[in-house]
C-alpha angles and dihedrals in degrees: 000000000000091000088058090069090067089051090049090052092050092050092050090051092049091049095049092043091053096049100033109148096026089120090065093059121104137215117299117230088223108083098327090090091051093045101041122340097064100019111108092187091059095040091056089074126217113339137129094269094047092048090051089049092050092055097044106036129098091194114157088014092283139106107208108132096175090054090053091049091052091053090048091052090050090052089048091052103034106016110208095331100123096205093074092049090051094049091052091053091048089049090055090048092052091048090050090052092053093045091050090055090047092050094051093045091050090052101040110012085222103136103181095043091048089048093053092049091050093044092053089047090051098053109022112130092225087070096060093096092052093051106030099039111080092206089060093065083116089070098055093036094051087043090056093054091041090057091047089049092053091045091053089046092053090052091046090051090052091055096050096040099058142332087239102035120205112244092231098040086222095143133032116256127212131245115246113274117249111256143119093263093057105033093104094049092047091051090050093051093047090053091051090048090054093047095052093041091056090046089054091053093044097049090043092053090049090050092052089051088055097048126346092217086093091078089105094056095097089057089050088054088056088054089052088050086060094044137041096353093050091202093148089077096224102290091178109088121248124246092280091061110080098196137051110246106215094182091055091045092054092044092054096047098039097081092046089055095042093053088057096052093101088053091051090050089053087051092051092052091047093050092051093050092044093052089048092052094046094047089047089058093042089238098133112095110227126234088248088068098039117014126213094259093054091045093054093047092047091049093056091042092051092061089060093046092049090047090052092052093045093055097034107026102189132128092028116179138182089232130030117192124208106279124193114234132210113259094248091048090049096051093048093048092048093051096046100076091041091053092046091051092051092049092050092049091048092052096042094118099042097038108019092165089068092058092043094046098044096046090045085062094043098046098044090053094053096093092054102031093100105263085117100030113211116183129349102284121111094203138004126201091212091064090071094060096106101013090061090068089075092057091047090053092051091049096046096047092041091054090047091053091053091046093063092064094081145331090264092054090046091055092046093051092047091054090042090057092048092049091046093053093043092050091051092047093051094044090052090051089050095047092049090066089075091059094066092107142341095270095052091045098051094037086059090047095057092042096055101037098061118245104303101074098118091164090054090052090047094056091041087056090051090049093052090047091053089050091051094247098134094172091054090047092051093048091050094049089048089052090052090052093050088060097037112021092179093055096121096182091059091044091051092049090049088053090052091052094047089052091055089048088053090240090138100165092052091047092051089052091055094050091044088054091054090051090049091056097033110025094182096053101129098194093050089057091047096049093042084058090054092051092048091051090053089051091051093246093135101164092050090047092052089052091054091049092051091049091052091049092049090053092051108020096162098054105113094190092051091048091051092047092050092047090052091049092047086056088050091052089053091045091050091050091046091047092053090055094046092052089054091052091046090062090069105019117040103183131155090247093055092050091049091052092047090050090052091051091047090052091053090051091049096244094132100166090056091047091054092050093053092047089051091050090051090053092046088057093043111018095178099051107128092201092049092048092047094048094052093042092053092049093048090048102043108022114139088225109081090201090064098046118102112171097184094052090044090056091052094051095043093048090051091051091049092048091053090052094040091243090288100116114093094204093052093048089051091053091049091052090051089050092051090050092051089050090052094249095129097162090056089044091055094046092049094045090053089052089051091051090050092051092048091049093050092048094045092241097154099175093048090047092053093046095049091047089055091049091047090057089052093052091048088061088051095248124132120224119248126181118242114256115260095237123183097167123044123229113274105271 
């Protein structure tokens, strides 16, 4: 066992060298926001309410409570600093690598072959998504419990195979005979059997609560019973037996299947809960969209595509759309997994590791191969995280079998293994460059997945929007719509961007198109209303708002938004009239009213200009001084705020009213706070509270008390922005 520590050290070095720099990566706009970055339940950390939520939610169309708890713990430790989240995922991957080596060594006692399998697992580029994508914590976490399950199963198999198990498990041992001399030993072994069996069940249950893809693990254990554990005790007759004895075959396999019935029951429960969660999130693609025939063909085809990426990992992407193939390509890719299965079955006796390794790969991919289609992707690199182990086993043991032919072959295979690991390590380092940020990641996606990746363009558009590049966002959403014209999410985002760019007519067209295809889309009606307001089409805008409200009458946020925008319609109409009056009658009062309307509409710089013009025409107007001082002190736009100037104006207004007007004192307190003079702000706010109390001004008293509490915490008061359009998600 001591020699294993050197192998452990080597595996840790390979893992860290492969994923060096992963701690500098950020959150990915695809899923990370839903899982962590914008998930208040996860960000609250570990508490009774969050634990209850983790075990009862179908959020993100999944039921994986342990995964949610791991994210919560990360938020509790690291907050929203992504580096900590990434290091935890890498830690799980390193632990999985060491456990994989330990499991194979326990089962085979073949150190170098086990090391090669674990090293390939540690550094293969197809595992980048599972390690470098925070949302895919479920992969490395379920992998951790899967490896613990297999370790416990290996120890359990040792107990039930013989009281002195052979290191190689090449032959089946015998249970101790019943007798007085061995009663104690038999009792001890039975106790160990029970311990490891319960550990198998416990770890397996925890794995299913991390990611339900582990439902095939009991079948993988049956493969391991065939090789390398050899627990089936060679039911197939040897060469001297002319016929296959079905009764003996069933007899030999029956106890191995029966002992796994509790695991299959756990699988059944997990499948039921998973289907519920995915249907709750509308993630399951119906048969109307992809029929059974296409699903079966795609399932067989996917094995070839996964094989190709495992052995030639280039053009990797976070999302692969369905891509049509040429007829000759299609036939070849369909036949490949069938031929490989036939070869492995034919060579089962001479090379049992081929059968075990290949069908490990085949069986573990079954839940995600497309028979039950979840989401719009055709493939996903992350799905190979555990299935790939089977291929690595077949490669490592195959190379070892070649190596025994001669010293020359042994040297060649040794160098081959080194080159293979080095190539994977360097490719992983290369591929990680594209994960630097959202824009580099999704630019790479659309470059390597041909021209039909509308989902890639969609997320690239979101990434540009987050970076403030509205032209890049608009171009990406337009590219998505060229591929998928009915993609309403991309059309809606394009409409948002056009609104920000003040291309109101084009924005209105996008929202109108959504309504044409989806007449009951509430948000399309709402944002069409916003665009129409900006165009000055107030009656049409009001009609869209009313339609949205009729579709969702109980939505308080929508009602508040519509009320605010109705106020904006009225303000826009009033402003149009005031501007007409201003052409012939420029008075302080007109400028003050225009400034008030501009403030409602969120055009704060224009409001400031009109307040200044009103003061130019009437420098000693207390109301004019107060209005401009309040705007300069509390404006939502930091570029407009000017605390020092606000103090000058507010002090002048209070001097003109002998410091006896509650409203003016409140403005002065806000100005002091914006200027950083919090002691003066608190003193002035207290005077305002006293005046309001003496005058019986209850609303003003309450408001100034709230502001006083804010100033005591050394925070200025700023108005909330009068938003009509949300930031581009």
